[in-house]
C-alpha positions in Angstrom: 8.8 13.6 15.7 10.1 10.4 14.1 10.3 10.6 10.3 8.1 8.3 8.2 9.1 6.6 4.9 6.1 5.0 3.1 6.1 2.9 -0.1 3.0 2.7 -2.2 3.4 -0.2 -4.7 0.2 0.6 -6.6 -0.8 -2.2 -9.0 2.7 -3.9 -8.8 4.2 -6.9 -7.1 2.0 -9.9 -6.7 2.6 -12.4 -3.9 5.7 -14.0 -5.4 7.3 -10.7 -6.2 6.4 -9.5 -2.7 8.3 -12.4 -1.2 11.2 -11.7 -3.4 11.2 -8.0 -2.4 11.3 -8.9 1.3 14.0 -11.4 0.7 16.2 -8.6 -0.7 15.1 -5.6 1.2 17.7 -4.5 3.8 15.9 -2.4 6.3 18.3 0.1 8.0 18.5 -0.2 11.8 19.9 1.8 14.7 19.4 5.2 16.1 17.3 7.7 14.1 15.9 5.3 11.6 12.5 6.4 10.4 9.2 4.5 10.7 8.8 2.4 7.5 5.4 1.6 5.9 4.7 -0.4 2.8 1.3 -0.6 1.0 1.3 -3.7 -1.3 -1.7 -4.7 -3.4 -4.4 -6.3 -1.3 -3.7 -9.7 -3.0 -0.1 -9.5 -1.7 -0.8 -8.5 1.8 -1.0 -12.0 3.2 2.3 -12.9 1.6 3.9 -9.9 3.2 2.4 -10.5 6.6 3.4 -14.2 6.7 6.9 -13.8 5.2 9.5 -15.1 7.6 12.0 -12.6 6.4 9.8 -9.6 6.9 12.0 -7.0 8.8 11.0 -6.3 12.4 9.3 -2.9 12.6 8.1 -2.9 9.0 4.4 -1.8 9.0 2.0 -2.9 6.3 -1.1 -1.3 5.0 -3.7 -1.5 2.2 -4.1 1.0 -0.6 -7.8 1.4 -0.4 -10.9 0.5 1.7 -14.6 1.0 1.4 -16.4 3.2 4.0 -19.1 0.6 4.7 -18.4 -2.2 7.2 -19.9 -4.9 5.0 -22.4 -5.5 2.2 -22.9 -6.0 -1.5 -19.9 -4.1 -2.7 -18.2 -6.6 -5.1 -14.4 -6.1 -5.2 -14.2 -3.9 -2.2 -12.5 -4.4 1.2 -13.7 -3.0 4.5 -11.4 -1.5 7.2 -12.2 -4.3 9.6 -11.3 -6.9 6.9 -8.0 -5.2 6.2 -7.2 -5.1 9.9 -8.1 -8.8 10.3 -5.8 -9.6 7.3 -2.8 -8.0 9.1 -2.8 -4.4 7.8 -2.5 -1.6 10.3 -2.8 1.3 7.9 -4.6 2.3 4.8 -4.1 5.0 2.1 -7.1 7.2 1.7 -7.8 9.6 -1.1 -4.6 8.9 -3.2 -4.7 11.1 -6.3 -5.3 8.1 -8.5 -8.4 7.2 -6.4 -9.6 10.8 -6.8 -8.8 11.5 -10.4 -8.9 8.0 -12.1 -11.7 6.4 -10.0 -13.7 9.6 -9.3 -13.6 9.7 -5.5 -14.8 13.0 -4.2 -13.9 14.8 -1.0 -17.0 13.4 0.8 -16.1 9.8 -0.1 -12.5 10.3 1.0 -13.7 11.7 4.3 -16.0 8.8 4.9 -13.2 6.3 4.2 -10.8 8.1 6.6 -13.5 8.1 9.4 -14.3 4.4 8.7 -10.6 3.4 9.0 -10.2 5.3 12.2 -13.3 3.8 13.7 -12.1 0.3 12.9 -8.6 0.8 14.4 -6.9 1.2 11.1 -4.6 4.2 10.7 -5.5 6.3 7.7 -2.9 8.0 5.6 -4.9 10.8 4.0 -3.6 12.1 0.7 -4.3 15.6 -0.6 -2.9 17.6 -3.5 -3.5 19.9 -6.4 -3.4 19.4 -10.2 -1.1 21.4 -12.4 -3.9 23.7 -13.7 -5.0 24.4 -10.1 -1.5 25.3 -9.1 -1.1 27.6 -12.1 -4.4 29.3 -11.3 -3.2 30.1 -7.7 -5.6 27.6 -6.1 -3.0 25.6 -4.1 -4.4 26.6 -0.7 -8.1 26.5 -1.6 -7.7 22.9 -3.0 -5.7 21.6 -0.1 -7.9 23.2 2.5 -11.1 21.9 0.8 -9.8 18.4 0.8 -8.5 18.6 4.4 -11.6 20.2 5.8 -13.8 17.4 4.5 -11.7 14.9 6.4 -11.6 17.0 9.6 -15.4 17.3 9.6 -15.7 13.5 10.1 -12.5 12.3 11.7 -12.7 11.8 15.5 -10.5 14.1 17.5 -8.7 11.1 19.1 -7.7 9.5 15.8 -4.2 8.5 14.9 -3.6 9.5 11.3 -1.1 10.8 8.8 -1.3 13.4 6.0 0.4 13.1 2.7 0.8 16.1 0.3 1.2 14.8 -3.2 1.1 17.4 -6.0 -0.7 15.5 -8.8 1.6 17.1 -11.4 4.6 15.5 -9.7 3.4 11.9 -9.5 5.0 9.5 -11.9 6.1 12.4 -14.2 9.7 12.8 -13.1 8.8 16.3 -12.0 9.3 16.9 -8.3 8.2 19.8 -6.1 11.1 21.7 -4.7 11.7 21.5 -1.0 10.4 25.0 -0.8 7.2 24.0 -2.6 6.7 21.1 -0.2 7.3 23.3 2.9 4.8 25.8 1.6 2.1 23.2 1.1 2.9 21.5 4.5 2.7 24.9 6.2 -0.8 25.5 4.8 -2.0 22.1 6.1 -0.4 22.6 9.5 -2.0 26.1 9.9 -5.4 24.6 9.1 -5.0 21.9 11.6 -4.2 24.5 14.3 -7.1 26.8 13.1 -9.5 23.9 13.3 -8.4 23.2 16.9 -6.9 19.8 16.2 -6.0 18.6 19.7 -5.5 14.9 19.0 -2.3 13.1 18.3 0.4 15.0 16.3 -0.1 14.4 12.6 3.0 13.7 10.5 2.8 15.4 7.1 4.6 13.5 4.3 5.6 14.6 0.8 4.8 12.3 -2.1 5.7 12.8 -5.8 8.6 11.4 -7.7 10.7 10.7 -4.6 14.0 9.0 -5.4 17.2 8.1 -3.5 18.8 11.2 -5.0 16.3 13.7 -3.7 14.9 12.0 -0.6 17.2 13.6 1.9 16.8 17.1 0.6 13.0 16.8 0.7 12.9 15.3 4.2 15.3 18.0 5.4 12.8 20.7 4.3 11.0 22.6 7.1 7.7 21.0 7.9 8.3 17.7 6.0 8.1 14.7 8.3 8.8 12.0 5.7 7.9 10.8 2.2 5.4 8.7 0.4 7.3 6.9 -2.4 5.8 5.4 -5.5 7.9 3.8 -8.2 11.2 3.9 -6.3 9.6 1.8 -3.5 9.4 -1.2 -5.9 13.1 -1.7 -5.9 14.4 -3.0 -2.6 17.8 -1.3 -3.0 16.3 2.1 -3.9 13.8 1.9 -1.1 16.4 0.9 1.5 18.5 4.0 0.4 15.4 6.3 0.8 14.8 4.9 4.3 18.5 5.5 5.1 18.1 9.0 3.8 15.5 9.6 6.4 17.7 8.8 9.3 18.0 11.8 11.7 
């Protein structure tokens, strides 16, 4: 499976900063280079799509969608609208959407299903909080979150999974490669147990990924790539992480 390196810019980089990033970003090329995804803020998507210096093969997504196709939902964006604007992917269920904005498993599942139905590839994020991990609830939390999505996602859907331990996001703490492999193994076993027969699902690790630890994480068994936060904002650092993903 081809590795994946994804950058989630969160609430950073407006249109002018997006253009400046793309002017500076040197996307590695050649044999074994991973698939590269960037999720800018929605207000910067058009700037990224239209930028003449956008590297070939760079895929763009949105950070969030609403599960309804249209309606009186001020401030929201539908999957079809994101697709029409040039996105091909969307993050779904990022830990900040779950724990800052209060999205529950059912809402995340509806968003994943709506994205797939519209032709937008969902990148479904799952992960445990520190207290859940300390209580020995890693598997139960991950499987609860994953099962909700599998209950609604069509069996033919193209999608990605991202394991992001909440305690390792923006904290400087990073799960060890063994931690990542353990969690990814739990997710893969559940996919098999649920009889997932659709396209193979890449499983990414997200949580304080940097140029210095990216290769070690991506070399861990069961890790198909990384979802990068802060380090994806710097074009040099992000380029180095993409290079680290070369097979």
